[in-house]
C-alpha positions as CSV (number, residue, x, y, z in Angstrom):
1,M,32.6,41.7,67.0
2,K,33.9,39.5,69.9
3,P,37.7,39.1,70.2
4,G,38.9,35.8,68.6
5,V,35.9,35.5,66.3
6,H,36.7,35.6,62.6
7,L,34.4,36.6,59.7
8,R,32.7,33.8,57.8
9,D,33.4,33.4,54.0
10,E,29.7,34.4,53.2
11,D,30.2,37.6,55.3
12,L,32.9,38.7,52.8
13,L,30.6,38.4,49.7
14,G,28.4,41.4,50.3
15,P,28.8,44.9,51.6
16,L,30.5,44.9,55.0
17,L,29.1,46.4,58.2
18,R,31.1,49.0,60.1
19,E,32.2,46.5,62.7
20,Q,33.2,44.0,60.0
21,E,35.3,46.6,58.3
22,E,37.0,47.4,61.6
23,H,37.6,43.7,62.2
24,L,39.3,43.4,58.8
25,R,41.7,46.2,59.7
26,A,42.6,44.5,62.9
27,C,42.6,40.8,61.7
28,A,45.3,39.8,59.2
29,S,43.7,36.3,58.7
30,C,40.3,37.7,57.6
31,A,41.9,40.5,55.6
32,G,43.9,37.9,53.7
33,R,40.8,35.8,52.9
34,A,38.9,38.9,51.8
35,S,41.7,39.9,49.5
36,N,41.8,36.3,48.0
37,Q,38.0,36.4,47.3
38,E,38.3,39.8,45.6
39,Q,41.1,38.5,43.4
40,I,39.0,35.5,42.4
41,R,36.0,37.7,41.5
42,A,38.2,40.0,39.4
43,A,39.6,37.1,37.5
44,V,36.1,35.7,36.8
45,R,35.0,39.1,35.6
46,G,38.0,39.3,33.3
47,M,37.3,36.0,31.6
48,A,36.2,36.0,27.9
49,R,32.5,35.8,27.4
50,E,32.8,33.1,24.7
51,A,35.6,30.6,25.3
52,P,36.8,28.7,22.1
53,V,35.4,25.2,21.8
54,P,38.0,22.5,21.3
55,V,38.1,20.9,17.8
56,A,37.3,17.4,19.2
57,A,34.3,18.7,21.1
58,A,33.0,20.6,18.1
59,T,33.3,17.4,15.9
60,L,31.3,15.4,18.5
61,L,28.6,18.0,18.6
62,T,28.4,18.1,14.8
63,E,28.2,14.3,14.5
64,A,25.5,14.2,17.2
65,A,23.4,16.8,15.4
66,A,23.8,15.0,12.1
67,S,22.8,11.7,13.7
68,S,19.7,13.4,15.2
69,R,18.7,14.7,11.8
70,L,19.2,11.2,10.3
71,L,17.1,9.7,13.0
72,R,14.3,12.1,12.4
73,R,14.4,11.3,8.7
74,W,14.2,7.6,9.3
75,V,11.3,8.1,11.7
76,A,9.5,10.2,9.1
77,L,10.1,7.6,6.4
78,L,8.9,4.8,8.7
79,A,5.7,6.8,9.4
80,A,5.1,7.3,5.7
81,V,5.6,3.6,4.9
82,T,3.3,2.7,7.8
83,I,0.6,5.0,6.5
84,S,1.0,3.7,2.9
85,V,0.6,0.1,4.1
86,A,-2.5,1.0,6.1
87,V,-4.0,2.8,3.1
88,A,-3.3,-0.3,0.9
89,V,-4.9,-2.6,3.4
90,V,-8.0,-0.4,3.7
91,W,-8.3,-0.2,-0.1
92,A,-7.9,-3.9,-0.5
93,T,-10.5,-4.5,2.1
94,H,-13.1,-2.0,0.7
95,R,-12.4,-1.9,-3.0
96,P,-15.3,-3.1,-5.2
97,R,-15.2,-6.8,-5.9
98,G,-15.3,-8.3,-9.4
99,P,-18.3,-10.3,-10.5
100,L,-16.3,-13.5,-10.1
101,P,-13.9,-14.9,-7.5
102,A,-10.3,-14.0,-8.4
103,P,-9.1,-17.6,-8.8
104,L,-11.9,-18.3,-11.2
105,V,-11.1,-15.1,-13.2
106,D,-7.5,-16.3,-13.6
107,E,-8.6,-19.8,-14.7
108,L,-11.0,-18.5,-17.3
109,A,-8.4,-16.1,-18.7
110,L,-5.7,-18.9,-18.9
111,D,-8.2,-21.2,-20.7
112,H,-9.0,-18.5,-23.2
113,L,-5.3,-17.9,-23.9
114,H,-4.5,-21.6,-24.1
115,Y,-7.1,-22.2,-26.9
116,E,-6.8,-18.9,-28.7
117,R,-7.3,-19.5,-32.4
118,K,-6.8,-23.3,-32.0
119,V,-9.9,-24.1,-34.1
120,E,-8.6,-27.6,-34.5
121,A,-9.4,-28.2,-30.8
122,A,-13.2,-27.7,-31.5
123,Q,-15.3,-30.8,-31.0
124,V,-18.4,-29.3,-32.7
125,K,-19.0,-26.6,-35.3
126,G,-22.1,-25.0,-36.7
127,D,-24.6,-22.4,-35.9
128,E,-25.8,-21.5,-32.4
129,A,-28.8,-23.9,-32.5
130,S,-26.8,-26.9,-33.6
131,I,-24.1,-26.2,-31.0
132,S,-26.7,-25.9,-28.2
133,A,-28.3,-29.2,-29.2
134,W,-24.9,-30.9,-29.2
135,F,-24.1,-29.7,-25.7
136,A,-27.5,-31.0,-24.5
137,G,-26.5,-34.5,-25.5
138,K,-22.9,-34.1,-24.3
139,L,-23.2,-32.3,-21.0
140,G,-26.8,-32.8,-20.1
141,F,-27.7,-29.2,-20.3
142,S,-28.6,-27.0,-23.3
143,P,-26.9,-23.6,-23.2
144,H,-29.0,-20.8,-24.7
145,L,-26.9,-19.0,-27.3
146,G,-28.4,-15.8,-28.5
147,S,-27.3,-14.4,-31.8
148,I,-24.4,-11.9,-31.3
149,E,-24.2,-9.2,-33.9
150,A,-21.1,-9.1,-36.2
151,T,-19.5,-12.2,-34.8
152,T,-18.6,-15.6,-36.3
153,V,-18.9,-18.9,-34.4
154,E,-15.6,-20.7,-34.9
155,G,-16.4,-23.8,-32.9
156,A,-17.1,-25.2,-29.4
157,K,-16.0,-27.8,-26.9
158,P,-16.7,-28.8,-23.3
159,C,-14.1,-27.8,-20.7
160,R,-13.7,-28.2,-17.0
161,I,-13.8,-24.9,-15.1
162,A,-13.6,-24.8,-11.3
163,G,-14.0,-28.6,-11.4
164,Q,-17.3,-28.6,-13.4
165,W,-18.1,-29.1,-17.0
166,T,-18.8,-25.9,-18.9
167,A,-19.8,-25.2,-22.5
168,L,-17.2,-23.2,-24.3
169,V,-17.9,-21.5,-27.6
170,W,-15.3,-19.6,-29.6
171,L,-16.2,-16.4,-31.5
172,D,-14.4,-14.1,-33.9
173,R,-15.4,-10.4,-33.9
174,A,-13.5,-8.3,-36.5
175,G,-10.3,-10.3,-35.8
176,H,-10.7,-10.4,-32.0
177,W,-10.8,-13.9,-30.5
178,L,-13.5,-14.3,-27.8
179,S,-14.3,-17.2,-25.5
180,L,-17.9,-17.5,-24.4
181,F,-18.4,-19.8,-21.4
182,T,-21.9,-21.0,-20.3
183,M,-21.5,-22.2,-16.8
184,P,-24.3,-24.2,-15.2
185,Q,-23.3,-23.2,-11.7
186,Q,-24.1,-19.7,-10.3
187,T,-20.6,-18.2,-10.2
188,A,-21.4,-14.6,-11.0
189,D,-23.1,-12.6,-8.3
190,R,-23.6,-9.5,-10.5
191,R,-22.9,-8.1,-14.0
192,G,-19.4,-6.7,-14.4
193,C,-15.8,-7.2,-15.6
194,A,-12.4,-8.0,-14.2
195,S,-8.9,-8.2,-15.7
196,A,-6.4,-11.1,-15.6
197,Q,-3.5,-12.2,-17.8
198,G,-3.9,-9.2,-20.0
199,V,-7.5,-9.9,-21.0
200,R,-11.0,-8.9,-19.7
201,V,-13.3,-11.4,-18.1
202,C,-16.9,-10.1,-18.2
203,A,-19.7,-12.0,-16.5
204,S,-23.4,-11.8,-15.9
205,P,-25.9,-14.1,-14.0
206,D,-28.0,-16.1,-16.5
207,P,-31.7,-15.6,-15.8
208,R,-32.1,-19.3,-16.8
209,G,-29.6,-20.4,-14.1
210,G,-25.9,-20.4,-14.0
211,A,-23.7,-17.7,-15.4
212,R,-22.5,-16.4,-18.8
213,V,-18.8,-15.3,-19.1
214,L,-17.1,-13.7,-22.1
215,V,-13.3,-13.4,-22.2
216,G,-11.4,-11.3,-24.7
217,D,-9.5,-8.0,-25.3
218,L,-12.4,-5.7,-26.4
219,P,-13.4,-2.6,-24.4
220,E,-15.4,-3.3,-21.3
221,G,-18.6,-1.7,-22.4
222,E,-18.6,-3.7,-25.7
223,M,-17.8,-6.9,-23.8
224,L,-20.8,-6.5,-21.5
225,R,-23.1,-5.7,-24.4
226,L,-22.0,-8.9,-26.1
227,V,-22.7,-10.9,-22.9
228,D,-26.2,-9.4,-22.8
229,E,-26.8,-10.3,-26.5
230,S,-25.7,-13.9,-25.9
231,L,-28.4,-14.1,-23.2
232,E,-31.3,-12.8,-25.3
């Protein structure tokens, strides 16, 4: 090496060339730097592989991990709720419709419950033929009332349903109170039942026009059969 030129720090990191070793023996400054670097490397090699983590740092790490787990749980819960809401919306959109609009089903059920066993509210009593004739003079239409097996006619009256006059006949079948509505307007688009206010509301289009609706607490199949009998 040229006189007056010292070794660089990076020259002291790797194996030394012969002329560099000779320079170190002659240059106290470079020899001192080389000795310092060797001491530093020895100290680093002697350090523990795993240094103890301070208590405060460990606490922060534990809380961060717990927060991360809690966040993941909230995200999973939110996803589950979102899916449930989506399923409910799809079901509400595509579920089979009842034979009558929901507000009309509620109105018929409430009317049935309001007059249940209040025979004194009847405006006409008698058999099916006499009741049908009375409605013809009262409402301007004569509801066809077929004979329903094992039922007793308790009375009848006109009532307003969905803003229109309807013929209402009360029936008793083995202790079960039934309300039979003959509606002049076509309100039932198909034969079927719906539930409201704890009772069944079963309807069928009337071949003569309008709709026939039976409200009560009998099984669905029996209710529909009675509706059919009332139309015969």
